[in-house]
N, C-alpha and C positions, 0 to 999 in steps of 0.2 A: 493573395490569402495569408493571413496571419493564425499560427499555432501558439497557444499558451499553455504552458504546466502549470496547474493548482495543486498545491497541498491539500492535507487532511482535511476535510468538510466535517465530519462526523454530525450530521445532522444538522449544522447551522446552516440552514437555507436562506433565512433571510441575508445573511453576511455572503454569502455566495452570488446573490441577487445584485447587490451592492457593487461586488466587486467587478460584476460582468456589465453592470452599467458603466461603472468608470472604465473601464476597458474598450466599451463601444463593441461589445461581441455581437458579432451578426452570423448566426447558424447558417446563413446561405453562403458566406465567404469564408469564416472562421474555424478555426478547430480548435479543441479543449482536449488537452491530456490531463486527466486525474489519477493522482499519483495514489489513489486506494482508500480505505477507510472513508467510503462515503458516510457509513451511520453509525450510530451508536454514540451516546451521551450526551449529544446535543438535543434540542427540542422537535427537531423537523426530519427525523431519517426517512419518513414515510413521502413528504415533500420531495425530498433531496433526492431520492431512487427514481421516484415518476419523472421528475425533471430531467435528470440525466437520461433516463431510458428514452424518454421522447426526443433527444436530440440525434438518435439514430447515428448516422456516420459523421456528424459534427462533434462526437464527442469519443476519445479513446480513454478507457478505464483500465488499470490494472488492478487486481484484487489485492484489499490489504488484510491485515489478521482481524479486525472486526467486522467485515464483510464475512470472512469465512466462519466465524464465531456466530452470525446470523444463519448461515447454513446449518450450523450445527443444533442450533436452535429450533430449527424448521423442520428437520428430520429426527429429532428426538435425541440426539447424541449427548445433549447437554438440556439440563431442565431450565424449563422459562422462567427467567429472573423477574422480579419484580421491578422491571425496568419498564415505563412506559415509553422510551426511545425506542425499542425494539417491539414491544408488544404490539404498539401502533401498525409496523409492518407487519406482523404475523396474523394480526387479526385483520387487515384489511381485506377488500371483496377481490382485489387483484394480487393478493400474496403469491399464489401460484405462478403467475407471470412474472412477477415482479423476482421471485428465488430463482425460476429456470432461466431467465435473463441473467442473473447475477452469475449462474454456473457455466455460462458459456462466455464469461470475460478473460481475459488472458490473465499470467501472473507476470509478465516480460513484452514489451513493444521495443523494438528497435526501427528508429529512421529520423531522418534528417542529421545524422550525425551524433544522434542521443540514443542512450539506453533509458526506457521508464520502468523502474520496480518500486515497489512500495517500501522495502526496506533496505535493500542492498542485493550484492552479489558477492559470493564467496571468495575470499582473495585468493584461492589456489585455482579458481574456475577461469577456464578461456570461455570466447565467448559462445563457440560450438557446445559445450558442456552445459552452459547457461541456459543456451537456447532450447537444447534438447531435453532438460530438465523440466523447464517451464512449460514447453509443450506437452510432455506426458503427464504433468500434474493437471493441465488443464483439460486432456482428455479425460482423465479419470473422475476429476470433480463433474465435468458435463454430465457423465454416465450414471452420477450416483444418484440413488433413488430410495436409499434407505439407511440408517444409521450404520449398518456393519460395513456397509460401501464404503461412507464417509470415514469410518474410524480406522481406515486404513491410513489416511492423508491426514487425519486431526490429531494433535495430541502432543505431548514430552518427545523430545527426540536426543540423541547424545548431540553435543556439539563437535565431535569429531566426522569430518568429511571421508578421511582414508578408513574408519570403522563404518562409517554406513553405504560406502558406495557400492561394494559388494553383496547388499543385504537386502531384506526384505523392507528395512526403514529407509531406504535410498530415497523415495517420492517423500516421506514424511519428514526427513530431514530438509529436502531442499524446500518443500513447504515454510517449513520455519525460518530457514534462510531469507528465502524471498520474502517472508512479510513480517519476522520478528526480529530480526537480526539487528544489533545495535554495537556490543562491545565483543573483542578477539584478543585471544592470548596473541604474544607474538609470533607462534608456531599457527597460529588462525585455529585453534581450538576456540569455538565460539561459545560467549556465555550469556544466556538468556534470562538470566536475574537480575542483573543492575540494567535501569533504566533512566539513572540521572545525568546531568550533563557531564562531558567531558571534564576529567580534575577530580571527578569525586569518586572515581571508581578505585578499586584495589590495584596496587602497583603494577601488578602483573599483566593488567587489560589497557587495551588502547582501543580506540574507536576502529572498526572493521577496516576504513578507508585508509589508515595509518599504517597497516602493516607492510611492513619491509616487503619489496619485491613482489605485491599485487600483479597479478597477471592483468588485469583491465585497467591499471593506472593511467594508462594512453587515452582510456575512452571515456568519454563525457555522461555520465550518471546522474540521472534526475530520481530523487529517492524523497520519500516523505516518514512518518512513522515516529519521527524522534521529537517530539515538542520539545523536551528540555534541552536539546541542541540549537533547535530555534533555526532561521533562517542562516542557511552556512552554504556559501559560495568560495570554494576554495580547493586546491588538489583535484580539480579537473569534476568534482561531484558537488552536487547541487541539492542540497537539503532543503525542501520548501513547507515542511509541516512547521508552520510560526507560533502553533497552540492558539487557535482560533476559539476552540472549546472551550480552552482554559481563560477565556477573556482578553486574549491578546491580538491577533492578527491571521487575517487570511490573504494568503499570498501567491502569486502568480508570475511566472517569468515568461517573457516574449522571447520564443527559441531563437529568433533571427538574430538579436543583438544582447541576449539576456537582461534586459531591461527588466526591472523588478518592478512591480504594482502590488500595493497592500491595503487591505481596510480593515479598520478596529473593529474590534467583535466585543460586545458586550458579556460580561459573565453570565455563565447560565445561571 
């Protein structure tokens, strides 16, 4: 059996099919790890959701910020946008099934010596803290049935874990860290504003995985989310969002030997 981790699809279903053909993916024998953001911006979010859901146990998916944004639209926490890439999901006859399936997905997965998340793990978290928070958020998301329940988890938060950890903002901070984080200060205060490539940020910021004395620096972490970073394999972290939806590439990494396979994507 072979396991492949795949970066952000964001509705680029045709590119995903071409990548799986190139990998000779066999759902009866192989497993796909998806790093989140299955939907939004690309033209085929509905097809992507239906396909990944149909894979059953042949796919493991962690939620990304765009996936959670879809939940916010469904429950009315955000006004429906004039965006056919998400409206096609919300208007589909199987929308309820797809949304409830999304709600049951984890925010973190650990197996085969790797940790899979969408954006990253806070520099000061150990593995027990990260897993506890991810599990608590997943349980809360799965139980959501209205916008008030989801509002506890969805929205802005402080960038400081010490300030959030003993407050009602704790789980919202965890959601933002796991699904939105890119840059951090040297003392691990997160910045949620800057999303460009490393080197363009203010001097006091650096990528979250470059923070000195990061607790999980010895763990292999797979993530997506950061298209401007592109394919990144260094520092024991593996960034696989190679910007498919922006006309670049969709990338997979074979976990057994870290071999990279990509397919080019047409601009949207």
